[in-house]
Structure formats: structure tokens, C-alpha cells
KEDO-172071 format. One record per residue: residue number from 1; x, y, z of N, C-alpha, C, O in turn; residue in one letter. Coordinates in steps of 0.05 Angstrom, whole numbers, plus 5000, padded with zeros to 4 digits. Example, Ala and Ser with C-alpha at 12.3 -4.5 7.8 and 13.67 -1.06 7.14 Angstrom:
(1, (5264, 4886, 5156), (5246, 4910, 5156), (5264, 4934, 5156), (5285, 4934, 5169), A)
(2, (5257, 4955, 5142), (5273, 4979, 5143), (5258, 5001, 5157), (5268, 5023, 5161), S)
//
This chain:
(1, (1504, 2068, 4253), (1495, 2087, 4273), (1507, 2114, 4266), (1530, 2116, 4259), X)
(2, (1490, 2135, 4268), (1500, 2161, 4262), (1518, 2171, 4285), (1517, 2162, 4307), X)
(3, (1536, 2190, 4278), (1554, 2202, 4298), (1538, 2215, 4320), (1546, 2214, 4343), X)
(4, (1516, 2228, 4313), (1499, 2241, 4333), (1489, 2221, 4353), (1490, 2226, 4377), X)
(5, (1478, 2198, 4344), (1469, 2178, 4362), (1491, 2165, 4378), (1487, 2159, 4402), X)
(6, (1514, 2162, 4366), (1537, 2151, 4381), (1545, 2170, 4403), (1552, 2160, 4425), X)
(7, (1544, 2196, 4399), (1551, 2215, 4419), (1530, 2214, 4442), (1537, 2214, 4465), X)
(8, (1504, 2213, 4434), (1483, 2211, 4454), (1485, 2186, 4470), (1482, 2186, 4495), X)
(9, (1491, 2163, 4457), (1495, 2138, 4471), (1518, 2139, 4491), (1515, 2129, 4513), X)
(10, (1540, 2152, 4482), (1563, 2154, 4500), (1556, 2172, 4524), (1563, 2165, 4547), X)
(11, (1543, 2194, 4519), (1535, 2212, 4541), (1516, 2198, 4560), (1520, 2200, 4585), X)
(12, (1497, 2184, 4550), (1477, 2170, 4566), (1492, 2148, 4583), (1487, 2146, 4607), X)
(13, (1509, 2133, 4571), (1524, 2112, 4585), (1541, 2124, 4607), (1543, 2113, 4629), X)
(14, (1554, 2146, 4602), (1571, 2159, 4622), (1554, 2169, 4645), (1563, 2168, 4668), X)
(15, (1531, 2180, 4639), (1513, 2189, 4661), (1505, 2166, 4678), (1505, 2168, 4703), X)
(16, (1499, 2143, 4666), (1490, 2120, 4681), (1513, 2108, 4698), (1509, 2099, 4720), X)
(17, (1537, 2109, 4687), (1560, 2096, 4700), (1573, 2114, 4721), (1581, 2105, 4742), X)
(18, (1577, 2140, 4713), (1594, 2157, 4729), (1581, 2183, 4739), (1593, 2198, 4754), X)
(19, (1557, 2189, 4730), (1544, 2214, 4737), (1552, 2237, 4720), (1570, 2235, 4703), X)
(20, (1538, 2260, 4724), (1542, 2283, 4706), (1569, 2295, 4707), (1579, 2305, 4687), X)
(21, (1582, 2295, 4730), (1608, 2308, 4732), (1629, 2295, 4714), (1648, 2309, 4706), X)
(22, (1627, 2270, 4708), (1646, 2256, 4692), (1642, 2261, 4662), (1658, 2253, 4645), X)
(23, (1620, 2273, 4655), (1612, 2276, 4627), (1623, 2302, 4615), (1608, 2320, 4606), X)
(24, (1650, 2304, 4614), (1661, 2327, 4600), (1658, 2322, 4570), (1655, 2299, 4561), X)
(25, (1659, 2344, 4554), (1656, 2341, 4525), (1678, 2323, 4514), (1673, 2307, 4496), X)
(26, (1703, 2326, 4524), (1725, 2310, 4515), (1720, 2280, 4521), (1725, 2263, 4504), X)
(27, (1711, 2274, 4545), (1706, 2246, 4553), (1684, 2234, 4536), (1686, 2211, 4528), X)
(28, (1663, 2249, 4531), (1640, 2239, 4515), (1650, 2234, 4487), (1643, 2213, 4475), X)
(29, (1665, 2253, 4475), (1675, 2249, 4448), (1693, 2224, 4446), (1690, 2208, 4428), X)
(30, (1711, 2221, 4466), (1728, 2197, 4466), (1712, 2172, 4468), (1717, 2152, 4453), X)
(31, (1692, 2171, 4485), (1676, 2147, 4489), (1660, 2141, 4463), (1656, 2118, 4456), X)
(32, (1651, 2162, 4449), (1635, 2159, 4424), (1653, 2152, 4400), (1643, 2145, 4379), X)
(33, (1679, 2156, 4403), (1697, 2151, 4381), (1696, 2172, 4360), (1701, 2167, 4336), X)
(34, (1691, 2197, 4369), (1691, 2220, 4350), (1710, 2241, 4361), (1716, 2241, 4385), X)
(35, (1718, 2259, 4344), (1734, 2282, 4354), (1716, 2301, 4369), (1692, 2300, 4367), X)
(36, (1729, 2318, 4385), (1714, 2339, 4399), (1699, 2356, 4379), (1677, 2365, 4384), X)
(37, (1712, 2362, 4356), (1699, 2378, 4335), (1675, 2364, 4324), (1654, 2376, 4318), X)
(38, (1676, 2337, 4322), (1654, 2321, 4312), (1631, 2323, 4332), (1607, 2325, 4324), X)
(39, (1637, 2321, 4358), (1616, 2324, 4378), (1604, 2352, 4377), (1579, 2355, 4377), X)
(40, (1621, 2373, 4374), (1611, 2400, 4374), (1594, 2406, 4349), (1578, 2425, 4349), X)
(41, (1598, 2391, 4328), (1582, 2394, 4304), (1553, 2388, 4310), (1535, 2402, 4300), X)
(42, (1549, 2368, 4326), (1522, 2359, 4333), (1511, 2372, 4358), (1487, 2378, 4360), X)
(43, (1528, 2377, 4378), (1520, 2388, 4403), (1540, 2410, 4411), (1564, 2405, 4416), X)
(44, (1531, 2435, 4411), (1549, 2458, 4415), (1559, 2461, 4444), (1578, 2475, 4449), X)
(45, (1546, 2447, 4462), (1553, 2449, 4491), (1544, 2425, 4506), (1529, 2407, 4495), X)
(46, (1552, 2424, 4531), (1542, 2402, 4548), (1512, 2405, 4553), (1498, 2385, 4555), X)
(47, (1502, 2430, 4553), (1473, 2434, 4556), (1458, 2423, 4531), (1437, 2412, 4534), X)
(48, (1470, 2427, 4508), (1458, 2416, 4483), (1457, 2385, 4484), (1438, 2373, 4474), X)
(49, (1477, 2373, 4496), (1477, 2344, 4499), (1454, 2336, 4517), (1439, 2317, 4511), X)
(50, (1450, 2350, 4540), (1428, 2344, 4558), (1402, 2347, 4543), (1384, 2331, 4546), X)
(51, (1399, 2368, 4528), (1374, 2373, 4513), (1369, 2350, 4493), (1346, 2342, 4489), X)
(52, (1390, 2341, 4480), (1388, 2319, 4461), (1379, 2293, 4475), (1362, 2279, 4464), X)
(53, (1389, 2288, 4499), (1381, 2265, 4514), (1352, 2267, 4523), (1337, 2247, 4523), X)
(54, (1344, 2291, 4531), (1316, 2295, 4539), (1297, 2291, 4515), (1276, 2280, 4518), X)
(55, (1305, 2301, 4492), (1289, 2296, 4468), (1287, 2266, 4462), (1266, 2257, 4454), X)
(56, (1308, 2251, 4466), (1308, 2222, 4462), (1287, 2210, 4482), (1271, 2194, 4474), X)
(57, (1289, 2218, 4507), (1270, 2207, 4527), (1241, 2214, 4519), (1223, 2197, 4519), X)
(58, (1236, 2239, 4511), (1209, 2247, 4502), (1199, 2229, 4480), (1176, 2220, 4480), X)
(59, (1216, 2223, 4460), (1208, 2206, 4438), (1202, 2178, 4447), (1183, 2165, 4438), X)
(60, (1218, 2167, 4465), (1214, 2140, 4475), (1188, 2139, 4492), (1174, 2119, 4492), X)
(61, (1182, 2160, 4507), (1158, 2161, 4523), (1133, 2161, 4504), (1114, 2147, 4509), X)
(62, (1135, 2176, 4483), (1113, 2177, 4463), (1108, 2149, 4452), (1085, 2140, 4450), X)
(63, (1130, 2135, 4446), (1128, 2107, 4436), (1115, 2089, 4457), (1098, 2072, 4451), X)
(64, (1124, 2092, 4482), (1113, 2076, 4504), (1083, 2082, 4508), (1068, 2063, 4513), X)
(65, (1076, 2107, 4507), (1047, 2114, 4510), (1030, 2101, 4488), (1008, 2093, 4493), X)
(66, (1041, 2100, 4464), (1026, 2087, 4442), (1023, 2057, 4448), (1002, 2045, 4443), X)
(67, (1045, 2045, 4458), (1043, 2016, 4465), (1023, 2012, 4488), (1008, 1992, 4488), X)
(68, (1022, 2030, 4507), (1002, 2028, 4528), (0974, 2030, 4517), (0956, 2015, 4524), X)
(69, (0970, 2050, 4500), (0944, 2055, 4488), (0933, 2032, 4473), (0909, 2027, 4472), X)
(70, (0951, 2017, 4460), (0942, 1995, 4442), (0946, 1967, 4455), (0941, 1947, 4442), X)
(71, (0955, 1966, 4480), (0960, 1941, 4493), (0934, 1925, 4495), (0913, 1936, 4504), X)
(72, (0935, 1900, 4488), (0911, 1883, 4489), (0899, 1881, 4517), (0874, 1881, 4520), X)
(73, (0916, 1881, 4537), (0905, 1878, 4565), (0902, 1905, 4578), (0897, 1906, 4602), X)
(74, (0905, 1927, 4564), (0900, 1954, 4574), (0924, 1968, 4584), (0945, 1956, 4590), X)
(75, (0922, 1995, 4587), (0944, 2012, 4595), (0955, 2005, 4623), (0979, 2005, 4628), X)
(76, (0937, 2000, 4642), (0946, 1995, 4670), (0963, 1970, 4672), (0984, 1970, 4684), X)
(77, (0953, 1948, 4661), (0968, 1923, 4662), (0994, 1926, 4646), (1015, 1916, 4655), X)
(78, (0994, 1940, 4624), (1018, 1945, 4608), (1038, 1961, 4625), (1062, 1954, 4626), X)
(79, (1029, 1981, 4638), (1047, 1998, 4654), (1061, 1981, 4676), (1085, 1983, 4680), X)
(80, (1045, 1965, 4690), (1057, 1948, 4711), (1075, 1927, 4699), (1097, 1922, 4710), X)
(81, (1067, 1914, 4678), (1083, 1893, 4665), (1110, 1904, 4656), (1130, 1890, 4657), X)
(82, (1111, 1929, 4647), (1136, 1940, 4636), (1151, 1958, 4657), (1169, 1972, 4649), X)
(83, (1143, 1956, 4682), (1155, 1972, 4703), (1178, 1957, 4717), (1183, 1961, 4740), X)
(84, (1191, 1940, 4703), (1214, 1926, 4713), (1238, 1933, 4694), (1234, 1938, 4671), X)
(85, (1261, 1933, 4705), (1285, 1940, 4690), (1291, 1918, 4669), (1295, 1895, 4676), X)
(86, (1292, 1926, 4644), (1298, 1907, 4623), (1322, 1917, 4607), (1330, 1904, 4587), X)
(87, (1334, 1939, 4615), (1357, 1951, 4601), (1349, 1960, 4573), (1365, 1959, 4554), X)
(88, (1323, 1968, 4571), (1313, 1977, 4545), (1323, 2006, 4540), (1334, 2019, 4557), X)
(89, (1319, 2015, 4516), (1326, 2043, 4509), (1311, 2062, 4527), (1323, 2082, 4536), X)
(90, (1286, 2057, 4533), (1270, 2074, 4551), (1282, 2073, 4579), (1285, 2094, 4592), X)
(91, (1289, 2049, 4589), (1301, 2047, 4616), (1326, 2064, 4618), (1329, 2080, 4636), X)
(92, (1344, 2061, 4599), (1370, 2075, 4599), (1366, 2105, 4597), (1378, 2120, 4612), X)
(93, (1348, 2114, 4579), (1344, 2143, 4577), (1330, 2154, 4602), (1338, 2176, 4611), X)
(94, (1311, 2140, 4613), (1297, 2149, 4636), (1316, 2153, 4660), (1315, 2173, 4674), X)
(95, (1333, 2133, 4665), (1351, 2135, 4688), (1373, 2156, 4682), (1381, 2170, 4701), X)
(96, (1382, 2158, 4658), (1402, 2179, 4652), (1391, 2207, 4656), (1404, 2224, 4667), X)
(97, (1366, 2211, 4647), (1353, 2237, 4651), (1347, 2242, 4680), (1349, 2264, 4690), X)
(98, (1341, 2220, 4695), (1337, 2223, 4724), (1363, 2232, 4737), (1362, 2248, 4757), X)
(99, (1386, 2223, 4728), (1412, 2233, 4738), (1414, 2264, 4734), (1422, 2278, 4752), X)
(100, (1406, 2273, 4711), (1406, 2302, 4706), (1387, 2316, 4724), (1393, 2338, 4735), X)
(101, (1363, 2305, 4728), (1343, 2317, 4745), (1353, 2319, 4774), (1348, 2339, 4788), X)
(102, (1368, 2299, 4783), (1379, 2299, 4810), (1400, 2322, 4813), (1405, 2331, 4835), X)
(103, (1411, 2330, 4791), (1431, 2352, 4791), (1416, 2379, 4787), (1429, 2399, 4781), X)
(104, (1390, 2378, 4790), (1373, 2402, 4787), (1372, 2414, 4759), (1368, 2438, 4756), X)
(105, (1374, 2397, 4739), (1371, 2406, 4712), (1342, 2411, 4707), (1326, 2392, 4708), X)
(106, (1333, 2436, 4702), (1305, 2442, 4699), (1291, 2427, 4676), (1268, 2419, 4679), X)
(107, (1304, 2425, 4654), (1293, 2410, 4631), (1289, 2381, 4636), (1269, 2369, 4628), X)
(108, (1308, 2369, 4651), (1306, 2341, 4659), (1283, 2337, 4678), (1267, 2318, 4676), X)
(109, (1281, 2355, 4698), (1258, 2352, 4717), (1232, 2355, 4703), (1213, 2340, 4708), X)
(110, (1230, 2373, 4684), (1205, 2377, 4669), (1199, 2352, 4652), (1175, 2344, 4651), X)
(111, (1219, 2341, 4640), (1215, 2317, 4623), (1205, 2293, 4640), (1187, 2279, 4632), X)
(112, (1217, 2290, 4664), (1208, 2268, 4682), (1179, 2273, 4691), (1163, 2254, 4691), X)
(113, (1172, 2297, 4697), (1145, 2303, 4706), (1125, 2299, 4683), (1103, 2289, 4687), X)
(114, (1134, 2307, 4659), (1116, 2304, 4635), (1110, 2275, 4630), (1087, 2267, 4625), X)
(115, (1131, 2258, 4631), (1127, 2229, 4627), (1109, 2218, 4647), (1090, 2203, 4641), X)
(116, (1113, 2224, 4672), (1096, 2214, 4694), (1068, 2223, 4690), (1049, 2206, 4693), X)
(117, (1064, 2248, 4684), (1036, 2258, 4680), (1022, 2245, 4657), (0998, 2239, 4658), X)
(118, (1037, 2239, 4636), (1025, 2226, 4612), (1018, 2197, 4618), (0997, 2187, 4609), X)
(119, (1036, 2183, 4632), (1029, 2156, 4640), (1005, 2155, 4658), (0987, 2139, 4655), X)
(120, (1004, 2173, 4678), (0982, 2175, 4696), (0956, 2181, 4681), (0935, 2169, 4687), X)
(121, (0957, 2200, 4662), (0933, 2207, 4647), (0922, 2183, 4631), (0898, 2179, 4630), X)
(122, (0940, 2167, 4620), (0932, 2144, 4605), (0918, 2123, 4623), (0898, 2111, 4615), X)
(123, (0930, 2119, 4646), (0918, 2100, 4666), (0891, 2111, 4676), (0872, 2096, 4678), X)
(124, (0890, 2137, 4682), (0866, 2149, 4692), (0843, 2147, 4671), (0820, 2143, 4678), X)
(125, (0850, 2149, 4646), (0830, 2147, 4625), (0817, 2119, 4625), (0793, 2116, 4621), X)
(126, (0834, 2099, 4630), (0823, 2071, 4631), (0807, 2066, 4657), (0786, 2054, 4656), X)
(127, (0818, 2076, 4679), (0806, 2070, 4705), (0783, 2088, 4713), (0763, 2078, 4724), X)
(128, (0785, 2113, 4707), (0764, 2132, 4714), (0769, 2145, 4741), (0765, 2169, 4743), X)
(129, (0778, 2131, 4761), (0783, 2142, 4787), (0811, 2153, 4790), (0830, 2138, 4785), X)
(130, (0814, 2178, 4797), (0841, 2190, 4800), (0857, 2175, 4822), (0881, 2171, 4818), X)
(131, (0844, 2168, 4844), (0859, 2155, 4866), (0868, 2127, 4857), (0891, 2119, 4863), X)
(132, (0851, 2112, 4844), (0859, 2085, 4835), (0881, 2087, 4814), (0899, 2071, 4814), X)
(133, (0878, 2106, 4796), (0899, 2109, 4775), (0925, 2116, 4788), (0946, 2105, 4780), X)
(134, (0925, 2133, 4808), (0950, 2140, 4822), (0962, 2115, 4837), (0986, 2112, 4837), X)
(135, (0945, 2099, 4849), (0954, 2074, 4862), (0968, 2056, 4842), (0988, 2044, 4848), X)
(136, (0956, 2053, 4818), (0968, 2035, 4798), (0995, 2047, 4789), (1014, 2032, 4786), X)
(137, (0996, 2073, 4785), (1021, 2085, 4777), (1042, 2080, 4799), (1065, 2074, 4792), X)
(138, (1035, 2083, 4824), (1054, 2079, 4846), (1063, 2049, 4848), (1086, 2044, 4855), X)
(139, (1046, 2031, 4841), (1054, 2002, 4841), (1076, 1999, 4819), (1096, 1986, 4825), X)
(140, (1071, 2009, 4795), (1091, 2008, 4774), (1117, 2022, 4782), (1139, 2011, 4778), X)
(141, (1115, 2045, 4794), (1138, 2060, 4803), (1153, 2044, 4824), (1178, 2044, 4825), X)
(142, (1138, 2031, 4842), (1151, 2015, 4863), (1167, 1992, 4851), (1189, 1986, 4861), X)
(143, (1156, 1979, 4831), (1171, 1957, 4817), (1197, 1968, 4805), (1219, 1956, 4807), X)
(144, (1195, 1991, 4793), (1219, 2004, 4780), (1239, 2012, 4801), (1263, 2007, 4797), X)
(145, (1230, 2024, 4823), (1247, 2032, 4844), (1261, 2008, 4857), (1285, 2009, 4863), X)
(146, (1246, 1986, 4860), (1258, 1962, 4872), (1280, 1952, 4854), (1301, 1943, 4864), X)
(147, (1276, 1953, 4828), (1297, 1944, 4809), (1321, 1963, 4811), (1344, 1954, 4809), X)
(148, (1315, 1989, 4814), (1337, 2008, 4816), (1354, 2003, 4841), (1378, 2007, 4841), X)
(149, (1341, 1996, 4863), (1355, 1990, 4888), (1374, 1967, 4885), (1395, 1966, 4898), X)
(150, (1367, 1948, 4869), (1384, 1925, 4865), (1403, 1929, 4841), (1417, 1910, 4833), X)
(151, (1402, 1953, 4829), (1419, 1958, 4806), (1410, 1943, 4782), (1426, 1938, 4764), X)
(152, (1384, 1936, 4781), (1374, 1920, 4759), (1384, 1892, 4759), (1382, 1877, 4739), X)
(153, (1396, 1883, 4782), (1408, 1857, 4783), (1388, 1834, 4788), (1395, 1811, 4786), X)
(154, (1363, 1841, 4795), (1344, 1820, 4798), (1341, 1806, 4771), (1340, 1819, 4750), X)
(155, (1339, 1780, 4772), (1336, 1766, 4746), (1309, 1773, 4734), (1291, 1780, 4748), X)
(156, (1308, 1770, 4708), (1283, 1775, 4694), (1261, 1756, 4705), (1238, 1764, 4708), X)
(157, (1269, 1732, 4712), (1250, 1712, 4723), (1239, 1722, 4750), (1215, 1720, 4755), X)
(158, (1256, 1732, 4768), (1247, 1741, 4794), (1229, 1766, 4790), (1208, 1768, 4804), X)
(159, (1237, 1784, 4773), (1221, 1808, 4768), (1193, 1800, 4756), (1173, 1812, 4763), X)
(160, (1193, 1780, 4739), (1168, 1771, 4728), (1149, 1759, 4748), (1125, 1762, 4747), X)
(161, (1161, 1745, 4768), (1144, 1734, 4790), (1131, 1757, 4805), (1107, 1755, 4812), X)
(162, (1146, 1778, 4810), (1134, 1801, 4824), (1112, 1813, 4808), (1091, 1820, 4819), X)
(163, (1116, 1816, 4782), (1095, 1827, 4765), (1071, 1808, 4765), (1048, 1817, 4767), X)
(164, (1076, 1783, 4761), (1054, 1763, 4760), (1037, 1764, 4786), (1013, 1760, 4786), X)
(165, (1051, 1768, 4809), (1037, 1769, 4835), (1020, 1795, 4837), (0999, 1795, 4850), X)
(166, (1029, 1816, 4824), (1015, 1842, 4826), (0993, 1846, 4805), (0975, 1862, 4809), X)
(167, (0993, 1831, 4783), (0972, 1835, 4763), (0944, 1830, 4773), (0926, 1844, 4765), X)
(168, (0940, 1809, 4790), (0913, 1806, 4801), (0904, 1830, 4818), (0881, 1837, 4819), X)
(169, (0923, 1843, 4832), (0918, 1867, 4847), (0909, 1889, 4828), (0890, 1904, 4834), X)
(170, (0923, 1891, 4806), (0915, 1912, 4785), (0887, 1906, 4775), (0871, 1924, 4772), X)
(171, (0881, 1880, 4770), (0855, 1873, 4760), (0833, 1881, 4781), (0812, 1891, 4774), X)
(172, (0839, 1877, 4806), (0820, 1884, 4827), (0817, 1915, 4828), (0794, 1924, 4830), X)
(173, (0838, 1930, 4825), (0836, 1959, 4825), (0820, 1968, 4801), (0804, 1987, 4803), X)
(174, (0825, 1955, 4778), (0809, 1963, 4754), (0780, 1958, 4758), (0763, 1974, 4750), X)
(175, (0773, 1935, 4770), (0745, 1929, 4776), (0733, 1950, 4795), (0710, 1959, 4791), X)
(176, (0748, 1958, 4815), (0738, 1979, 4833), (0733, 2005, 4819), (0714, 2019, 4824), X)
(177, (0750, 2011, 4800), (0747, 2036, 4785), (0723, 2036, 4767), (0713, 2058, 4760), X)
(178, (0715, 2013, 4759), (0692, 2011, 4740), (0665, 2012, 4755), (0644, 2015, 4742), X)
(179, (0665, 2010, 4781), (0640, 2010, 4797), (0629, 2038, 4799), (0608, 2042, 4811), X)
//
């Protein structure tokens, strides 16, 4: 793993565990196992660290959008199926950037809005109806929020039951959108 990725991983983990106030450059460097000079070589400031994490999220969202676009069962079902906490790279980056957004970081807020708009556009393209697309997005968001409320502690099996119960609802919404 590159030193740059190790620093981003450390920063992301600290945001998830302790929030933005705990993420001093010294603490991030120590957590990453690099010197402060090594951290500063890659990220000149705490703002540059935030920008690096936002770039990571953007890249992961692009990857997720491609997976949605090529999913055998379609973008809407893919979105709902993957809207449970799995501790994936996308999950960790999304929640870490959400922490920054909660602290009013404008770049983080913009990244979160961009991701949401892109997911919604992909669903809307499949469904056709803006209202139905929005409902599907909110179902996925609700699953994710539910997992966040439990700290991601719901078992994968319990989360899968919730998804399995909701997929017929998604199918019904897709059918309505095709009328």
C-alpha cells in the first residue's frame, strides 16, 4: 500500500471513529505510520486531506454507478440490494465524507449531493418517472440510514431479509413506472 493511501485510510478511519476534531495532522501521521513530513509530502494541509478523501469517494461512486448500469437485475434493484452496510470501501468513504459534510465542509456537501444526484439519475433513467425514481432512492437511503442507526451492527443476514422483503416492492414500483 502506498504511503498516500495509508494516510487517507488513517484519516478516514479517524473520521469514522472520532470525528473531524480528532484528525490533527500529527494524529493522522501517527495512525498511518508515517512521519508528519511524509504526510505533508502527499497532503499539504488538513484541507488537502479532506480533498483527497472526497476524490476517493468520487472514484468509488463512479465505480458503483458502473456496477448499477451493468447490473443484470437493473439499477434500481442494485441500488436497494447494496444499500445496506457492508463495511465496503464505498461505505467507509461515504460515511467519512458525511462526517465532513456535517461539519459544513462545502466540498464534502457537494460530493454527497453529486453522488445522490447521479444515483437518482441512473434510477430515473430506468424507471422513467421522477417520483417513482425518488421513492426507490429513498427506500435505499432508508436501509442505509437504518444500518447507520444500529452502527452497522445488524447482521448481514438480518439486513438481507430486509432487502429481500423490499425487492418485490421495487419490482412493483418499476412496473408502475413502465405504464
